[in-house]
N, C-alpha and C positions, 0 to 999 in steps of 0.2 A: 105722386099723382099731381101735386101742386107745381112741382118743378118743371114739368113738360109744358103746361100752358104758359108758364113764365118765360121759358125759352122761346116759345112762339111769339110772345109780345116783344121780346128783345130782338128776335130775328127780323120782325117787321120794321123795327127802327132802322135797319139797314136800307130800307126802301123809302125812308121818309123824304129824302131829297127828290126821288122820282114821284112821290105823291105830291110834290111841290109844297111840302110842309102843310098839307091839308089834313088836319087831325081827324076830321070826320071820316075821311077815306081810310086813315090808319085804324080808327076804332072799328069801323065796319068790317074791314078786312081781318082785323084781329079777332073780332067776335066770331066770324065764320071759321076762322082758323082754329080758335079754341074749341068750338063745337066739333070740328073735324077731329081734333086731337082726342077728345073724349070718346068718339066713335072708334078711333084707331086704337086707343088704350083698351077698350072693351074687346076688340079683335085680338090684340096681343095677349090679354089675360086669358081668354078662352083657349087660345092656342097653347099657352104655357101650361094651363091646367091639364090639357089633353096629353101633352108630352110628359109631364111629371107623373101622370097616372099610368102612362105606358112604361116609363123608365124611372121608377121611384127610388131604386136602391143606389147606395153610394158607389157600388161597383159598376154601375151603368152610367157614370158621370159623363164619360166621353161621348157615348151615343146620345145622351140627353142634350148635351151642349151643342153638338153638331146639328141635331134635328131642330132644336130650339132656334138657333140663329139662322138656319136655312129658312125656317118659316118666317122669322122676323124680317129678313131682307126681302123675301118674296112679297110679304104683306106691304112693307113700306114702299117698295118699288111700284107695285101696282096702285097703291093708294095715292102716292104723291103724283104720279103721272096723271091719274084720273082726275084728281081734285084740281091740280093746276090747270089742266085742259078745261075742266068745267068752269072754274073761276074766270078763265079767259072768255069762254063762250057767253057766260052770263054778264060779263062786264063788271064784275065785282072785285077783280084782282087789284085794280088801282094802278097797275103798271102794264105796259105791253108784255105779252107772253113771248119770250124768246127762249132759245136753247140754253142761255145762261141762267134764266129763271128755273128751268127744269133742273139744271145741274146744281144750282145752289140748294134747291129744295131737296133733291136726292141726297146730296152730300150732308146737308144739315140733318136730315132724317137718319142717315146711316150712323153719323157720329153720336147723336142722342141715343138711339136705340142700342148702339154698341156699349156706351157707358152705362146706361141704365140696366141693360141685360146682364152685363158682367157683374154689377153690384148685386143684382137679384140672385145670380148664380152663386156668388160667394156666400151670401147670407144663407141660401138654401143648402149649400154644401156643408157649411159649418154646423148648421142645425142637424143635418143628417149624420155628420161625423160625431157630434156630441151624443146623439141618440145611440149610434152604433157602439160608442165607447161605454156608455152606461149599460147597454144590453150585454156587451162582452164581459164587463165587470160583474154584472149580476149572474151571468151564466158561470163565470169562474168561481164565484162564491158558492153557488149551488153545488157545483162539482166538488169543491173542497169540502163542503159540509157533508156530502154523501161519502166522500173518501174518509173523512174523520169518523163519521158514524160507523162506517164499516170496520175501520181499524179499532175503534173503541169497543165494538162488540166482540172483537177477538181478544182484547186485553183482559177484561174481567174474568171470562171463563178460563183463560190461560192461568191467571193468578189463582183462581179457586182450585183448579186441577192440581197445580203444584203444591198448594197448601194442604189439600186433602191427602195427597201422596205422602207428604212429610208427616202428617198426623197419623196416617196408617202405620208408618214405621215406628213412630214414637210410642204408640199405644202398646206395642209388643215389647219395645226395648226399655222405655222409661215412662210408666203411667203418670208419674208426678209431673214430669216435663210436658207430657201430653196435655194435662189439665191447664198448665200455664200457657201452653201454645194455643189452646182453644180460646182462652180469655183475650189474648193479644190478637188472635185472628178475628174475633168478633169486633174488636175495636177498629182494626184495619178495614174490615169489610163494611162496617157502618160508615166509615169515612168515604169509602169508594161509592157507596150508594148516595150519600148526602151531596157529594160534589159532582156526580155524573151529569147534573143538569145545570151546572154553573160554568161560566166562561172563565172567570178569574177567581183566585183565592189568595188571601194574604200569605206572605212567605212564612209568617209565624205559625199559621195552622199547618202549612205544608211540612214544616220542620217538626212540629209535634207529631204529625202522622208518621214522619220518618223515624221517630224514636220507637214507636210501636212496631213499625215494619222491621226496623233493625233488630228488635228483640226477637222477632220470628226467625230472622236470619241467623242470629246467634244460637238459638235453640237448635236450628237445623244444621248449621255448618260449624259451630263452635269457633275455634281460633283460625279458621280458614278464611274468614272475612272480617274486615274492620271498616267502620264508617266513622269519619272524623268530621266534625262541624266547626267551621270558623267563620261565622257570619256576624257582621256588625249590627249592633242593636238598632242603629238608625235606619236600617233597611228592612226591618221585620214587618213593617206595615205595607211595604211595597207588594205588588201582586204579580202572579204568573198563572198560566193555565194549570188547573189542578192535576195531580198525579204525575207531574213532570219528573219529579225526583224518583218516584217508584219505577217509572218506565226506564229511566237512565240506569238505575241500579240493576233492574232485570236484564237490561241489555249487557251490562258488564258481567253479570253472573252467567249469562248464556254463552259468552264468547271466551271465557277464561277458566283455567283450571282452579279448583279450590282445594288447596293443600296446606296443612299447617306449616310446612317448610317453605311454601311459596304462597303466602296469604294474599288475598285480593284486598287491596287497600283503596278505599273510596274516600275522596276528600271533597267536602262541600264548602265552598268559600266564596268570597266576593272579590271581584276585580276592582282596581282603582276607579274604573269608569262606572261602577255601580251595577255591574252585571253579576249574575249568579253563575259560578263556574263549578262544574262537577267533573272531577278528574279521577281516573282509576289507573292503577298499575296494570301492565299487560303481561300475562302469562298464558298465552293462547293454548287452547285445547289442541291436542295432537290429532284428534278425529275432526273431520270436516264438519263445520256447522253451516247450515243453510242461512245465508246472509240476507234474509228478507227485510231486516231492519224495521220490523213492525213498530217497535217502541219509538225509534227515532222518527219514523215517518208520521206517526201520530202527533208527536210534538211539533214537527215542522208544519204539518197540515193545520194544526190548531193556531199557530202563530200567523200563518198566512190568512186564515179565515178571519182573524182579528185585525188584518191590515198592519201587522207588525213586522219588523225585520226578522229574517230567518235566524235561528240559532246558528252559532259558528261551531263547526265540528272539526277537530284536529286530531291527528294520529301520527306521532313521530317514531312509532315502533317501541317506545318505552312507556309512554303515557298516552292515554286516550282521554280527551277532554271535550266538553260541550259547554259553551257559554250561552246562557239564556238571558235575553233582555228582560229586565224587571220593569214593572209599571208602578207609578206612584199616583195616588189620588190627591189632587190639590184641594185646597180649602173650599174651592167652588164646586167640588165633587165631580170635576171633569177628569177623565183619565188621560194622561199624557206620558210619553216615553221618557224614562229616566235618562238624562244626558250627563256627560262628565262635568 
């Protein structure tokens, strides 16, 4: 707003020689020129508001720019010709009004409004772009949250159903084992309920839960499944989404045969980069399994919801592995990604 009157004052300096260096004429002309600029600015502002109200979205940028500048040039052309002619008739121009004066005023007006208009459009576009990106990210997080909630609702009932099925068989076959199974099952399900509302859990707690869960698996499958842990003590306070290990183990149980002569071996270890790697041997079931990957989808959805890198999933035909990024809590209590 200050820049345009300043341009008017500087432009009038070009005519100082024609004013015969009469500073009174220069100031008088400049005063009326600045007054005119303010009126012109008001016209531009009203026009700009109307166009932006009609084409507010970032997808309408092309239409908005074309219409905006068409209006700018129409306004500046009509205004410059009218004002120059009026100044000449009233005798306050300070110089003879010739076609060169009209040309200079028109070209000066076009250059100024072009520069200022482009700057305003860039600022407006960047503002709209930022808003659109924020809205898109918010919508993405809401969608991921809905997906996660939906998948999580499938996981716990699925676990409960499998556990009750196993318990039903044990009651008839081995009542003593059934009693131990109930004790471990209560521990596991208590953990499921306690962590269902948490985003992150220390690795130490997740591994303690894994011990109870593995006990259930041993009661149910015996020597058909083994879980081996090899996790560095220094990483036990790092964090990950809760139930990640249970979901990965369930995924391994679902897709592989469980036989004493071909046991499923699951190894939970750490990579040199500080990630948690869960690897299982592959002995695929002969019957077709519906590969909906509910467990894997839940984990990936949770990591994305927390704005974290996706887990890395690999399958070479002999081993199936998933690498989970771990989080560490710094002394300032801010969460940051564990890096090598």
